[in-house]
C-alpha positions as CSV (number, residue, x, y, z in Angstrom):
1,M,-0.3,-0.1,0.4
2,I,2.7,2.4,1.2
3,R,4.9,1.5,-1.8
4,K,1.8,2.6,-4.4
5,A,1.1,5.6,-3.0
6,L,5.0,6.7,-3.1
7,I,4.9,5.8,-6.7
8,F,1.2,7.7,-7.3
9,L,2.2,11.2,-5.9
10,I,6.2,10.4,-7.6
11,V,3.9,10.4,-10.8
12,L,1.9,13.2,-10.0
13,V,4.7,14.9,-9.1
14,L,5.7,14.6,-12.5
15,V,2.6,15.3,-14.1
16,V,2.8,18.4,-12.2
17,L,5.8,19.8,-13.5
18,V,5.6,19.0,-16.7
19,I,1.8,20.5,-17.3
20,V,1.7,23.8,-15.0
21,P,4.5,25.1,-17.4
22,S,2.5,24.4,-21.0
23,V,0.3,26.3,-19.1
24,Y,1.8,28.6,-16.6
25,T,2.7,30.6,-19.8
26,D,2.0,34.4,-21.8
27,E,3.4,32.3,-24.5
28,K,0.8,32.0,-26.9
29,H,2.0,32.4,-30.3
30,E,4.6,31.8,-33.3
31,L,6.9,34.3,-34.8
32,D,5.9,34.1,-37.7
33,K,5.7,36.7,-40.9
34,H,2.6,38.0,-40.6
35,I,3.8,38.7,-37.2
36,R,7.4,40.4,-37.9
37,E,5.4,42.9,-41.0
38,G,4.1,44.8,-38.7
39,T,7.5,45.7,-36.9
40,Q,10.1,48.2,-37.4
41,G,13.3,46.9,-38.2
42,E,15.2,44.3,-40.8
43,Y,14.9,40.5,-41.0
44,I,17.7,38.4,-42.3
45,E,18.0,34.9,-41.8
46,L,21.6,33.4,-40.3
47,S,22.6,30.0,-39.8
48,Q,21.0,29.8,-36.1
49,G,17.8,31.5,-37.7
50,V,16.4,34.5,-38.3
51,T,17.5,37.6,-37.0
52,H,16.4,41.3,-36.4
53,Y,18.4,43.8,-36.4
54,Q,18.9,47.8,-37.6
55,Q,21.2,49.9,-39.2
56,A,21.7,53.3,-40.6
57,N,23.8,55.4,-43.0
58,K,24.9,51.5,-44.6
59,D,27.5,53.4,-46.7
60,A,29.5,55.1,-43.8
61,Q,33.0,53.6,-43.1
62,D,33.1,53.7,-39.4
63,V,31.1,50.8,-38.1
64,V,29.5,50.7,-34.0
65,L,27.0,47.7,-32.7
66,L,25.6,47.4,-30.3
67,V,25.1,44.6,-27.6
68,H,22.0,44.2,-25.5
69,G,22.1,42.6,-22.5
70,F,20.2,39.9,-20.4
71,S,16.1,40.1,-22.1
72,V,15.6,43.1,-23.3
73,P,15.3,43.9,-26.4
74,Y,17.8,46.2,-29.2
75,Y,15.1,49.0,-28.2
76,I,17.3,49.2,-24.8
77,W,19.6,51.5,-27.2
78,D,17.0,54.1,-28.4
79,P,18.7,56.6,-27.2
80,T,22.5,55.5,-28.0
81,Y,21.8,54.0,-32.0
82,D,20.1,57.2,-32.4
83,F,22.7,59.6,-31.7
84,L,25.4,57.5,-33.3
85,K,22.9,57.9,-36.3
86,D,22.6,60.8,-36.0
87,Q,27.1,61.7,-35.7
88,G,27.3,59.5,-39.2
89,F,28.0,56.4,-37.9
90,R,26.5,53.2,-39.2
91,V,25.2,51.8,-36.3
92,I,23.3,48.5,-36.4
93,R,21.6,46.6,-33.0
94,F,20.2,43.8,-33.4
95,D,18.0,41.3,-30.5
96,L,19.8,38.2,-29.7
97,Y,18.5,34.9,-30.4
98,G,15.2,34.5,-28.4
99,R,14.7,37.8,-27.3
100,G,12.5,40.2,-29.3
101,Y,11.8,39.2,-32.7
102,S,14.5,37.1,-33.6
103,D,14.1,33.5,-33.8
104,R,14.0,31.5,-30.4
105,P,15.9,28.0,-31.6
106,D,16.3,24.7,-29.4
107,V,19.3,25.1,-28.5
108,D,21.8,26.0,-25.6
109,Y,21.9,29.7,-25.1
110,D,26.0,29.9,-24.5
111,Q,28.9,31.9,-25.7
112,S,29.3,30.4,-28.5
113,L,25.2,30.9,-30.0
114,F,25.8,34.0,-29.5
115,D,29.2,34.4,-30.8
116,R,28.4,32.5,-33.7
117,Q,25.2,35.3,-34.0
118,I,27.1,38.2,-34.1
119,L,29.6,36.5,-36.5
120,D,27.2,35.5,-39.1
121,L,25.4,39.1,-38.6
122,L,28.9,40.8,-39.9
123,D,29.4,38.7,-43.0
124,A,25.7,38.7,-44.4
125,L,25.7,42.3,-43.9
126,K,29.4,42.5,-45.3
127,I,31.0,44.1,-43.2
128,K,34.7,43.2,-43.3
129,Q,36.4,46.0,-41.0
130,P,37.4,46.6,-37.4
131,I,34.3,47.4,-34.9
132,N,34.2,49.2,-32.8
133,I,31.9,47.1,-30.6
134,I,29.2,48.4,-27.6
135,G,28.4,45.3,-25.0
136,L,25.0,46.5,-22.3
137,S,25.0,43.7,-18.8
138,M,24.7,40.5,-20.1
139,G,25.6,41.9,-23.5
140,G,29.2,43.7,-22.3
141,A,30.1,40.0,-21.4
142,I,29.2,38.7,-24.4
143,V,31.6,42.1,-26.4
144,A,33.8,40.0,-23.8
145,K,34.6,36.7,-25.4
146,F,33.7,38.4,-28.9
147,V,37.0,40.6,-28.5
148,A,39.2,38.1,-26.9
149,D,38.3,35.7,-29.4
150,H,39.0,37.7,-32.5
151,P,40.5,40.5,-31.6
152,E,41.5,41.9,-35.1
153,K,37.6,41.8,-35.9
154,V,37.2,44.8,-33.6
155,N,39.3,48.9,-33.2
156,K,37.0,49.7,-29.9
157,T,35.2,48.6,-27.1
158,I,32.9,50.1,-25.2
159,F,31.3,48.5,-22.4
160,V,28.4,49.8,-20.2
161,D,27.8,48.3,-16.3
162,P,28.7,44.5,-18.6
163,S,28.5,41.1,-16.1
164,H,31.4,39.7,-15.4
165,R,30.9,37.1,-12.5
166,S,28.9,33.6,-12.8
167,F,24.9,34.5,-12.7
168,Y,24.6,30.3,-12.9
169,K,21.2,28.7,-11.0
170,N,21.8,25.3,-10.4
171,T,18.1,24.3,-10.0
172,L,17.3,25.7,-13.3
173,A,19.7,22.8,-15.4
174,I,16.9,19.9,-13.4
175,P,14.9,18.9,-15.8
176,L,11.4,19.5,-15.6
177,L,11.8,20.8,-12.1
178,G,13.8,23.5,-13.7
179,D,11.3,24.5,-15.6
180,F,8.7,24.3,-13.4
181,I,10.1,27.2,-11.9
182,A,10.8,29.5,-14.6
183,A,7.1,29.3,-15.0
184,T,6.0,29.7,-11.8
185,V,8.3,32.0,-10.3
186,M,10.7,33.7,-12.0
187,M,9.1,34.8,-15.3
188,P,5.8,35.8,-13.5
189,K,8.0,38.0,-11.9
190,A,10.0,38.6,-15.5
191,A,8.4,42.3,-16.7
192,Q,8.4,44.3,-13.5
193,G,11.2,43.6,-12.0
194,Q,13.1,45.6,-14.7
195,L,12.2,48.4,-12.9
196,S,15.0,47.4,-10.7
197,D,17.8,48.7,-13.5
198,F,17.0,52.2,-13.1
199,Y,17.5,55.1,-10.4
200,Y,14.3,56.7,-11.5
201,P,12.0,54.5,-12.7
202,E,8.8,56.5,-12.5
203,N,10.4,58.1,-15.9
204,F,9.8,54.7,-17.7
205,P,6.0,53.8,-17.6
206,N,5.9,52.2,-20.3
207,W,8.7,49.8,-19.6
208,V,6.9,46.6,-18.8
209,E,4.6,46.7,-20.9
210,K,6.9,47.5,-23.6
211,Y,9.2,44.2,-21.9
212,K,5.7,42.1,-22.2
213,E,5.9,42.1,-26.4
214,Q,8.1,39.3,-26.4
215,M,6.6,37.0,-23.8
216,Q,4.1,36.3,-25.5
217,Y,5.7,34.4,-28.3
218,K,7.0,30.9,-27.9
219,G,10.2,30.0,-26.8
220,F,10.9,33.0,-25.1
221,R,11.3,31.4,-21.3
222,R,13.1,28.3,-22.6
223,A,15.8,30.6,-23.9
224,I,16.1,32.4,-20.8
225,V,16.9,29.9,-18.7
226,S,18.9,28.0,-20.9
227,T,21.4,31.0,-20.9
228,L,21.2,31.2,-16.9
229,V,22.3,27.5,-17.8
230,H,24.7,27.6,-20.1
231,F,25.8,31.2,-20.3
232,A,25.8,32.3,-17.3
233,K,27.7,29.4,-15.5
234,P,31.6,30.5,-16.1
235,D,33.1,33.3,-14.7
236,K,33.5,36.0,-16.8
237,L,36.8,37.7,-15.9
238,P,39.4,35.5,-17.8
239,W,37.7,37.3,-21.1
240,Y,38.2,40.8,-19.8
241,Q,41.5,40.0,-19.1
242,R,42.5,38.3,-22.3
243,I,41.6,42.3,-23.8
244,G,44.1,44.3,-21.2
245,E,46.5,41.5,-22.6
246,L,45.8,43.1,-26.0
247,N,45.8,46.4,-25.2
248,K,43.1,47.6,-26.6
249,E,41.3,50.2,-26.2
250,V,38.3,50.2,-23.9
251,L,35.7,52.7,-22.2
252,L,34.4,51.1,-18.9
253,I,31.1,52.8,-18.2
254,W,28.6,52.2,-14.5
255,G,26.3,53.8,-13.3
256,R,26.7,55.1,-9.7
257,E,23.6,53.0,-7.7
258,D,23.6,50.1,-9.5
259,K,21.7,47.6,-8.5
260,T,22.1,44.9,-10.4
261,L,25.6,44.6,-11.2
262,P,27.2,47.4,-7.8
263,L,29.3,49.6,-8.9
264,S,32.1,48.1,-6.2
265,D,32.5,45.3,-9.2
266,S,34.0,47.8,-11.3
267,Q,37.5,48.1,-9.9
268,R,37.7,44.1,-10.8
269,V,36.6,44.7,-14.7
270,A,39.0,47.9,-14.2
271,D,41.6,46.6,-12.7
272,A,41.2,43.3,-15.7
273,L,41.0,45.7,-19.1
274,K,44.1,48.0,-17.7
275,T,41.5,50.8,-17.3
276,E,39.6,53.6,-15.4
277,T,35.7,53.9,-14.8
278,F,34.0,56.5,-16.1
279,V,30.7,56.6,-13.7
280,V,26.9,57.8,-13.7
281,E,25.9,59.6,-11.3
282,K,22.1,59.4,-10.1
283,S,21.9,56.4,-12.7
284,G,20.9,52.8,-12.3
285,H,22.5,48.9,-14.2
286,L,21.0,51.6,-17.3
287,P,22.9,55.2,-17.0
288,H,22.8,55.2,-21.6
289,L,19.1,55.7,-21.0
290,E,18.4,57.4,-17.9
291,H,21.0,60.1,-18.3
292,P,21.7,59.7,-22.1
293,Q,23.8,63.2,-22.9
294,I,26.7,62.2,-20.5
295,V,27.3,59.1,-22.0
296,N,27.0,59.9,-25.5
297,A,29.4,62.7,-24.9
298,K,31.8,60.4,-23.7
299,I,31.6,57.7,-25.9
300,L,31.8,60.2,-29.1
301,S,34.5,61.4,-27.5
302,F,36.0,57.9,-27.3
303,L,35.3,56.9,-30.6
304,K,36.7,60.3,-32.0
305,E,39.5,59.9,-30.2
306,N,43.2,58.9,-32.7
């Protein structure tokens, strides 16, 4: 009798772990051509799927590639993109796989996936010359590995509050249980949680609703969980140290009041890069959004330096 009860309990738990995530979700639609027709930007087929991107000044020689962070798509670069466009740069931004309107391939979301996406995009756009590249938060870690592995492809590098430590979530790696936790605990808080990146969240009243747009397309949760399991695991500091050893030209920007990646962490990255930190006052994790004039001026000055 006890054995039967135990078997029943195990089966019940397994059923719950399988059924609940499929029901407890906002992902009701497939990303397809019809949905993408109503969006801004362009689309291009790369080796791992369709990538949503936007570029300005296609004939300009000075290229700046913007790499966004963990989960907010390329619109997080709005003021930076518009500013660099007005300054005459060939500026490009794109949605990482699994985010925004890019495909959500059923693969491991690790550094090699994002590295390949950048290489494929540059190749598809026929960009042969060294580029300038800017990485935000997790995008900073993606950029650090890209520059460390392909230094010949990069001229100048800018990091904005970059991720540098492991943020691996071991419970999410457990089959069934990981997806259950993500569906019932993590994802319901994901959109509202984005406001903690700001020092002045009241200045961004539509931020949560804008974020929710991507959450309705199938594969978003899987991509986020896979990133937390596969990309997040290693400590990223060796990638920054490699850049420091290469003596690449770098700019490191950090928000004074960053709660996501505290300013106290910045010295670790600065030491690895052999540079100093440009601190933006009264700013959280996204200084380029909260104080675009200050950050844009610093970026332009750095890019224009001989």
